[in-house]
C-alpha positions as CSV (number, residue, x, y, z in Angstrom):
1,X,-90.7,144.3,14.8
2,X,-93.0,141.5,17.0
3,X,-92.9,141.5,21.0
4,X,-90.0,139.8,22.1
5,X,-89.5,138.6,25.5
6,X,-86.0,139.6,27.0
7,X,-84.0,137.6,29.2
8,X,-82.5,138.3,32.7
9,X,-79.4,138.7,31.0
10,X,-80.9,140.8,28.6
11,X,-82.3,143.1,31.2
12,X,-79.1,142.8,33.1
13,X,-77.2,144.0,30.1
14,X,-79.3,147.2,29.3
15,X,-79.7,148.3,33.0
16,X,-75.6,148.5,33.1
17,X,-76.0,150.6,29.7
18,X,-78.7,152.8,31.2
19,X,-76.7,153.0,34.8
20,X,-73.9,154.5,32.9
21,X,-75.5,156.9,31.3
22,X,-77.4,158.6,34.0
23,X,-74.2,158.4,35.4
24,X,-72.9,160.6,32.8
25,X,-75.5,162.4,32.0
26,X,-75.6,163.9,35.7
27,X,-72.6,165.5,35.1
28,X,-73.6,166.9,31.8
29,X,-76.8,168.4,33.5
30,X,-74.3,170.8,35.7
31,X,-72.9,172.4,32.4
32,X,-73.3,175.6,31.4
33,X,-74.1,176.7,27.8
34,X,-70.8,177.6,26.3
35,X,-69.6,173.9,27.5
36,X,-72.8,172.0,25.9
37,X,-71.9,173.6,22.9
38,X,-68.1,173.1,22.9
39,X,-68.8,169.4,23.4
40,X,-71.3,169.8,20.6
41,X,-68.7,171.2,18.0
42,X,-66.2,168.5,19.3
43,X,-68.1,165.6,18.4
44,X,-69.4,167.6,15.3
45,X,-66.4,167.7,14.1
46,X,-65.9,163.5,14.7
47,X,-68.8,162.8,12.8
48,X,-67.6,165.9,9.7
49,X,-64.0,165.3,9.1
50,X,-63.0,163.9,5.9
51,X,-60.9,161.2,7.5
52,X,-64.0,159.8,9.6
53,X,-66.6,160.2,7.3
54,X,-64.8,158.2,4.6
55,X,-64.3,155.3,7.1
56,X,-68.0,155.1,8.0
57,X,-69.4,155.8,4.3
58,X,-67.2,152.7,3.6
59,X,-67.6,150.7,6.1
60,X,-71.9,151.5,6.0
61,X,-72.0,150.5,2.3
62,X,-69.5,147.0,2.5
63,X,-72.0,146.3,5.3
64,X,-75.2,146.8,4.6
65,X,-74.8,146.3,0.7
66,X,-77.1,149.6,0.7
67,X,-76.5,153.4,-0.9
68,X,-73.8,155.0,-2.5
69,X,-70.4,155.7,-1.1
70,X,-69.7,159.3,-2.5
71,X,-73.3,159.8,-1.5
72,X,-73.1,159.1,2.2
73,X,-70.2,161.3,2.7
74,X,-72.3,164.4,1.1
75,X,-75.3,163.0,3.8
76,X,-72.4,163.5,6.6
77,X,-71.5,166.4,5.1
78,X,-74.8,168.2,5.1
79,X,-76.4,166.9,7.8
80,X,-74.0,167.1,10.4
81,X,-73.3,171.1,9.5
82,X,-76.6,171.4,8.9
83,X,-77.2,170.5,12.8
84,X,-74.1,172.3,14.1
85,X,-75.9,175.1,12.1
86,X,-78.8,174.8,13.7
87,X,-77.7,174.7,17.6
88,X,-75.1,177.2,16.9
89,X,-76.0,179.9,19.6
90,X,-79.4,178.2,20.5
91,X,-80.3,178.4,24.0
92,X,-80.7,174.9,25.8
93,X,-79.3,175.8,29.5
94,X,-81.5,177.9,32.0
95,X,-83.7,180.2,30.9
96,X,-84.2,180.2,27.4
97,X,-87.0,182.4,26.7
98,X,-88.9,184.9,28.7
99,X,-92.6,186.9,28.2
100,X,-92.8,189.4,30.4
101,X,-96.2,191.0,29.4
102,X,-97.4,187.6,30.4
103,X,-94.9,186.8,32.8
104,X,-93.7,184.1,31.5
105,X,-90.0,182.3,31.8
106,X,-89.2,179.2,30.3
107,X,-86.1,177.4,31.5
108,X,-84.4,173.9,29.5
109,X,-83.7,171.0,31.6
110,X,-82.6,167.5,30.7
111,X,-84.7,164.8,29.3
112,X,-82.3,162.4,30.8
113,X,-80.9,159.3,29.1
114,X,-82.6,158.9,25.4
115,X,-82.6,155.5,23.5
116,X,-82.1,155.8,19.7
117,X,-82.9,153.2,16.9
118,X,-81.0,153.5,14.0
119,X,-81.9,152.7,10.6
120,X,-80.4,150.2,8.3
121,X,-80.5,152.6,5.0
122,X,-78.2,155.1,7.0
123,X,-76.1,153.8,9.5
124,X,-73.6,156.5,10.1
125,X,-75.1,159.9,9.6
126,X,-78.3,159.2,11.6
127,X,-76.4,158.8,15.1
128,X,-74.5,161.5,14.4
129,X,-77.3,163.9,13.8
130,X,-79.6,163.1,16.4
131,X,-76.5,162.2,18.3
132,X,-75.9,166.0,18.5
133,X,-79.4,167.1,18.8
134,X,-79.6,165.0,21.8
135,X,-76.3,166.5,23.2
136,X,-77.1,169.7,22.9
137,X,-80.0,169.0,25.6
138,X,-77.4,167.5,28.1
139,X,-78.3,164.3,27.8
140,X,-77.0,160.9,27.4
141,X,-77.8,158.5,24.2
142,X,-77.7,154.8,23.8
143,X,-78.1,153.6,20.2
144,X,-79.6,150.6,19.1
145,X,-77.7,149.8,15.2
146,X,-79.8,147.7,12.9
147,X,-78.5,144.4,13.3
148,X,-77.3,144.5,9.7
149,X,-75.3,147.9,9.9
150,X,-73.8,147.0,13.5
151,X,-70.4,148.2,12.9
152,X,-71.0,151.4,11.1
153,X,-73.2,152.5,13.6
154,X,-70.8,151.3,16.2
155,X,-67.6,153.3,14.6
156,X,-70.2,156.6,14.1
157,X,-70.4,155.9,18.3
158,X,-66.7,155.1,18.7
159,X,-65.7,158.7,16.6
160,X,-68.4,160.4,18.9
161,X,-67.0,158.8,22.2
162,X,-63.2,159.8,21.3
163,X,-64.3,163.1,21.2
164,X,-66.0,163.4,24.1
165,X,-62.8,161.8,25.7
166,X,-60.4,164.7,23.8
167,X,-62.8,167.2,25.8
168,X,-62.9,166.0,28.8
169,X,-66.4,165.0,29.0
170,X,-68.2,161.5,30.0
171,X,-67.5,159.2,27.2
172,X,-70.8,156.9,28.4
173,X,-72.9,160.2,27.0
174,X,-72.9,157.8,24.2
175,X,-73.0,154.3,23.7
176,X,-74.6,151.6,21.9
177,X,-76.0,148.2,21.9
178,X,-72.7,146.2,20.1
179,X,-74.6,142.7,19.5
180,X,-78.1,144.5,18.8
181,X,-81.6,142.0,18.8
182,X,-85.2,142.2,18.9
183,X,-84.7,141.8,22.7
184,X,-82.3,144.1,23.5
185,X,-83.9,146.7,21.8
186,X,-87.2,146.1,23.4
187,X,-85.7,146.3,26.9
188,X,-83.8,149.5,26.0
189,X,-86.9,151.4,24.8
190,X,-88.3,149.9,28.4
191,X,-85.4,151.2,30.5
192,X,-84.8,155.2,28.7
193,X,-86.4,158.0,29.3
194,X,-87.2,158.7,25.2
195,X,-87.2,157.2,22.4
196,X,-86.4,158.1,18.9
197,X,-87.3,155.8,16.4
198,X,-86.0,156.5,13.0
199,X,-86.9,153.6,11.0
200,X,-89.5,151.3,9.1
201,X,-93.1,151.2,10.4
202,X,-92.9,148.1,12.7
203,X,-90.0,149.9,14.8
204,X,-91.8,152.8,15.4
205,X,-95.2,151.0,16.0
206,X,-92.6,148.9,19.2
207,X,-91.4,152.4,20.2
208,X,-94.9,154.1,20.3
209,X,-95.7,150.9,22.2
210,X,-93.4,150.3,24.5
211,X,-94.6,152.8,27.7
212,X,-91.9,155.0,27.1
213,X,-92.7,158.6,26.0
214,X,-91.5,158.5,22.0
215,X,-90.4,160.2,18.5
216,X,-90.9,158.2,15.5
217,X,-91.5,158.7,11.7
218,X,-94.5,157.3,9.5
219,X,-94.1,156.2,6.1
220,X,-92.5,158.2,3.3
221,X,-93.5,157.9,0.0
222,X,-92.8,161.3,-1.5
223,X,-94.7,162.4,-3.9
224,X,-94.5,165.9,-6.7
225,X,-96.6,167.7,-8.7
226,X,-95.5,169.4,-11.7
227,X,-98.1,172.1,-13.1
228,X,-98.2,173.7,-16.5
229,X,-95.7,176.6,-15.5
230,X,-93.4,174.4,-14.3
231,X,-89.8,174.5,-15.3
232,X,-89.2,171.3,-17.1
233,X,-85.2,171.3,-17.3
234,X,-85.2,172.3,-13.8
235,X,-87.8,170.2,-12.0
236,X,-86.6,166.5,-14.0
237,X,-82.6,167.6,-12.7
238,X,-83.8,167.9,-9.3
239,X,-86.0,165.4,-8.9
240,X,-83.6,162.7,-10.8
241,X,-81.0,164.2,-7.9
242,X,-83.1,163.3,-5.0
243,X,-84.2,159.9,-6.5
244,X,-80.8,158.7,-6.8
245,X,-78.8,160.1,-4.2
246,X,-77.7,157.4,-2.0
247,X,-79.3,154.9,-4.4
248,X,-82.9,155.9,-3.0
249,X,-82.0,155.4,1.3
250,X,-84.1,158.2,2.3
251,X,-87.8,158.2,2.6
252,X,-88.1,161.6,1.5
253,X,-86.6,160.5,-2.0
254,X,-89.5,160.7,-4.9
255,X,-91.1,157.7,-5.4
256,X,-94.0,159.3,-8.2
257,X,-94.2,162.4,-10.0
258,X,-97.9,163.7,-11.2
259,X,-97.1,165.4,-14.6
260,X,-99.5,168.1,-16.2
261,X,-100.7,167.3,-19.7
262,X,-98.5,170.1,-21.6
263,X,-95.2,169.1,-20.2
264,X,-95.5,165.3,-20.3
265,X,-93.5,164.5,-23.7
266,X,-90.6,166.9,-21.9
267,X,-90.6,166.0,-19.2
268,X,-89.8,162.1,-20.2
269,X,-87.3,163.6,-22.5
270,X,-85.4,165.2,-19.7
271,X,-85.7,162.2,-17.2
272,X,-83.4,160.4,-20.2
273,X,-81.3,163.1,-20.8
274,X,-80.6,162.9,-16.5
275,X,-80.0,159.2,-17.6
276,X,-83.3,157.8,-16.4
277,X,-84.1,154.5,-18.3
278,X,-88.3,154.6,-19.4
279,X,-89.7,150.9,-19.0
280,X,-92.7,149.9,-21.8
281,X,-95.4,148.2,-20.3
282,X,-93.9,144.5,-20.7
283,X,-90.9,145.6,-18.8
284,X,-93.3,147.0,-16.3
285,X,-94.4,143.8,-15.8
286,X,-90.7,142.5,-15.2
287,X,-89.7,144.8,-13.0
288,X,-93.2,144.4,-10.4
289,X,-92.3,140.9,-10.3
290,X,-88.8,141.6,-9.3
291,X,-89.4,144.6,-6.7
292,X,-92.4,142.3,-5.2
293,X,-92.2,139.1,-3.4
294,X,-95.1,137.2,-1.7
295,X,-94.8,137.3,1.9
296,X,-96.6,135.7,4.5
297,X,-100.4,135.4,4.1
298,X,-100.0,135.6,0.6
299,X,-99.4,139.4,0.7
300,X,-97.0,141.3,-1.9
301,X,-94.1,142.9,0.1
302,X,-91.2,144.6,-0.9
303,X,-88.2,142.4,-1.8
304,X,-85.9,143.5,0.4
305,X,-82.7,143.0,-2.3
306,X,-83.4,145.6,-3.9
307,X,-83.7,148.2,-1.4
308,X,-80.9,150.8,-2.0
309,X,-79.6,149.2,-4.6
310,X,-78.2,150.5,-8.2
311,X,-80.5,151.0,-10.9
312,X,-78.3,149.1,-13.2
313,X,-78.6,146.1,-11.0
314,X,-82.3,146.1,-10.4
315,X,-82.8,146.0,-14.1
316,X,-80.3,143.4,-14.7
317,X,-81.8,141.1,-12.1
318,X,-85.1,141.7,-13.3
319,X,-84.3,140.3,-16.3
320,X,-84.3,143.8,-18.5
321,X,-81.5,145.2,-20.5
322,X,-80.9,149.1,-20.2
323,X,-78.2,151.6,-21.2
324,X,-74.8,151.5,-19.2
325,X,-74.8,154.5,-16.8
326,X,-78.5,154.4,-16.0
327,X,-79.4,156.1,-12.8
328,X,-83.0,155.1,-12.5
329,X,-85.9,153.0,-13.8
330,X,-89.3,154.9,-14.9
331,X,-92.6,153.5,-14.9
332,X,-96.1,154.9,-16.0
333,X,-98.2,154.4,-13.4
334,X,-102.0,153.3,-14.1
335,X,-105.2,154.4,-12.5
336,X,-106.9,154.1,-9.6
337,X,-103.9,154.3,-7.7
338,X,-104.8,152.3,-5.2
339,X,-104.6,149.2,-8.1
340,X,-100.6,150.0,-9.0
341,X,-98.0,148.9,-6.7
342,X,-95.9,150.8,-8.2
343,X,-97.3,153.9,-6.6
344,X,-96.2,152.5,-3.5
345,X,-92.7,153.5,-1.5
346,X,-90.2,151.8,-3.5
347,X,-86.5,152.5,-1.5
348,X,-84.7,152.0,-4.9
349,X,-84.3,154.3,-8.2
350,X,-87.3,153.4,-9.1
351,X,-89.7,156.2,-10.0
352,X,-93.4,156.3,-10.9
353,X,-95.2,158.9,-13.4
354,X,-98.3,159.8,-14.2
355,X,-100.3,162.7,-16.3
356,X,-102.9,165.1,-15.2
357,X,-104.9,167.3,-17.5
358,X,-105.3,170.1,-15.1
359,X,-104.0,171.4,-11.6
360,X,-107.1,170.3,-9.8
361,X,-106.6,167.0,-10.9
362,X,-102.9,166.9,-10.1
363,X,-103.9,167.9,-6.7
364,X,-106.0,165.4,-6.4
365,X,-104.0,162.5,-7.7
366,X,-101.4,163.6,-5.2
367,X,-103.8,163.3,-2.5
368,X,-105.0,160.0,-3.4
369,X,-101.2,158.5,-4.1
370,X,-100.1,160.0,-0.4
371,X,-103.0,158.7,1.0
372,X,-102.7,155.3,-0.4
373,X,-99.5,155.0,1.3
374,X,-97.4,158.0,2.9
375,X,-99.9,160.0,4.7
376,X,-98.4,162.7,6.9
377,X,-95.1,162.3,5.3
378,X,-94.2,164.9,2.5
379,X,-95.5,166.1,-0.8
380,X,-93.9,168.4,-3.4
381,X,-95.0,170.9,-5.9
382,X,-93.3,173.0,-8.9
383,X,-95.1,175.8,-9.8
384,X,-95.0,179.6,-9.6
385,X,-98.2,180.3,-8.9
386,X,-99.0,181.2,-5.2
387,X,-102.5,180.3,-5.3
388,X,-101.8,176.5,-6.1
389,X,-99.2,176.9,-3.7
390,X,-101.2,177.9,-1.5
391,X,-104.0,175.4,-2.4
392,X,-101.2,172.5,-1.7
393,X,-100.9,174.0,1.5
394,X,-104.5,174.3,3.0
395,X,-105.6,170.3,1.6
396,X,-102.6,168.3,1.4
397,X,-102.3,166.1,4.4
398,X,-98.6,166.1,4.2
399,X,-96.1,167.6,7.4
400,X,-93.9,169.4,5.1
401,X,-94.6,170.6,1.3
402,X,-91.5,171.5,-1.0
403,X,-92.1,174.2,-3.3
404,X,-89.5,173.8,-6.6
405,X,-86.7,171.5,-4.2
406,X,-85.2,168.4,-4.4
407,X,-87.3,166.2,-1.3
408,X,-84.1,164.1,-0.4
409,X,-82.4,167.2,0.5
410,X,-85.3,169.7,0.9
411,X,-87.6,167.7,3.6
412,X,-84.6,167.6,6.2
413,X,-83.5,170.5,6.5
414,X,-80.8,172.1,4.1
415,X,-78.6,175.5,3.2
416,X,-81.5,176.4,0.7
417,X,-84.4,176.4,2.7
418,X,-85.5,177.0,6.5
419,X,-86.4,173.3,7.5
420,X,-84.7,172.3,10.8
421,X,-81.7,169.8,9.9
422,X,-83.0,166.2,10.6
423,X,-82.8,163.0,9.7
424,X,-86.4,162.1,11.8
425,X,-88.8,163.1,10.0
426,X,-92.4,163.4,12.4
427,X,-95.6,162.6,10.4
428,X,-98.3,163.5,12.8
429,X,-101.3,161.5,13.8
430,X,-101.5,161.1,9.7
431,X,-98.8,158.7,9.7
432,X,-99.2,158.0,13.7
433,X,-96.7,160.1,15.0
434,X,-96.9,162.2,18.0
435,X,-96.3,165.5,15.8
436,X,-95.6,166.8,12.7
437,X,-92.1,168.7,13.0
438,X,-89.0,168.2,11.8
439,X,-86.9,166.1,14.6
440,X,-84.7,168.3,16.3
441,X,-82.6,169.5,19.6
442,X,-86.1,170.9,20.8
443,X,-87.5,167.9,21.0
444,X,-84.4,166.7,23.2
445,X,-85.5,169.3,26.7
446,X,-87.7,169.5,29.1
447,X,-89.0,173.0,29.5
448,X,-90.8,174.6,33.3
449,X,-92.7,177.3,32.9
450,X,-92.6,180.1,35.5
451,X,-95.2,181.8,35.9
452,X,-95.7,185.8,37.7
453,X,-99.0,187.3,38.9
454,X,-99.7,190.3,37.5
455,X,-102.9,192.5,37.8
456,X,-106.2,190.7,36.3
457,X,-107.1,191.4,32.8
458,X,-110.4,189.4,32.7
459,X,-112.2,190.5,29.6
460,X,-116.4,191.5,29.8
461,X,-119.5,189.5,29.5
462,X,-119.8,191.8,26.5
463,X,-116.9,191.4,25.0
464,X,-116.8,187.7,24.5
465,X,-120.5,186.9,24.1
466,X,-121.5,190.3,22.4
467,X,-121.6,189.3,18.7
468,X,-123.4,186.3,19.6
469,X,-125.6,187.8,21.5
470,X,-126.6,190.5,18.6
471,X,-127.0,187.6,16.5
472,X,-129.0,185.2,18.6
473,X,-130.0,186.7,21.8
474,X,-129.4,185.5,25.9
475,X,-132.1,182.6,25.9
476,X,-130.0,179.4,26.2
């Protein structure tokens, strides 16, 4: 997302949106917790009810040509309900926490007007999910749709605005750029109080370079490790479900799996049972020439024509013949990992698998693949060995690690784990982000710390330095 200069008309248009958002947000800032929660439930229903999300899913697929209609409906059901579960009963107004022993009282305040950048791969559930979290903090939001998904994102915003009106709340708490351009999105990021950027690396980099506080996401490229004690059938089923969901639009969809040698053949057989197609070496080369095309400066870049497309279409366009009903294409990776482009994020139902001889070798491969492309995002492990689990937790530069879970569902929170429900995954400094957390409602409030005094409790020099003095003496 290169720097683009906004015209005077661009600046005026964004200023008008921000002005209306500020007027609406002033009203929201006066709400008590009950009113906030009433509004959030109303807006949540508008992007959860079957009638609306069927329209959103259909428009998203038709407009972008990406993803799977049925999966987009499921995504709305899971993500919106997940956020509603998380914000239910949560305090986001007034005194939200107190520690009487330390004399600390915390008060929640709105952050103001939030600019939210939406991806083409998830143009309706993203504004729905992030919108609820932003409204929970009594904020206003202006969405910047991807130009190729402006109608779908616009419809989601329309449904949310209708819900606001129904309960007597200002409709301008939710707005969007109707004809998005790079210039308008750049200007939006300059004028709002906070940015949440869900999308590709250039977009996130632009958000962090805007001069406005921002939450962004790092690149995906999730990697799973199957240890020798893994349940192969369970692992294959979960990985295939995750990889194929919505044609891998999620940044959490597994891109690679490292498999213990003792499970290698059994795992491949299970993948085939799950309707994966195992590519030969020759077919892998054909697939490579279709998945990546030469871009600027002669550098290979992911072919936009394959993003979030079905496995059969990708295979056909690549010149491969696969059985009807094929859900995913599987290639065997070659080492070293940095020389095989198939270890990169593919945003399509194409999965790379590679064997390992031991847990140590497998963990090393997961680490190298992740650091090759996707540091900070996520990794996973199928094992019941807690020593293995803890060692992965201690070693990986991943913001989230899923244990025996499909990562597309698990990373962003689901009903069988405790991760905060979100569509925006922070990747920490490893991924060029400010936080490793799942971005949720707590990231859309300012918190005032109020401190009251108590009798001094200063430790003695002996308490702090005693052990050091005993070992090294008092001399400087």
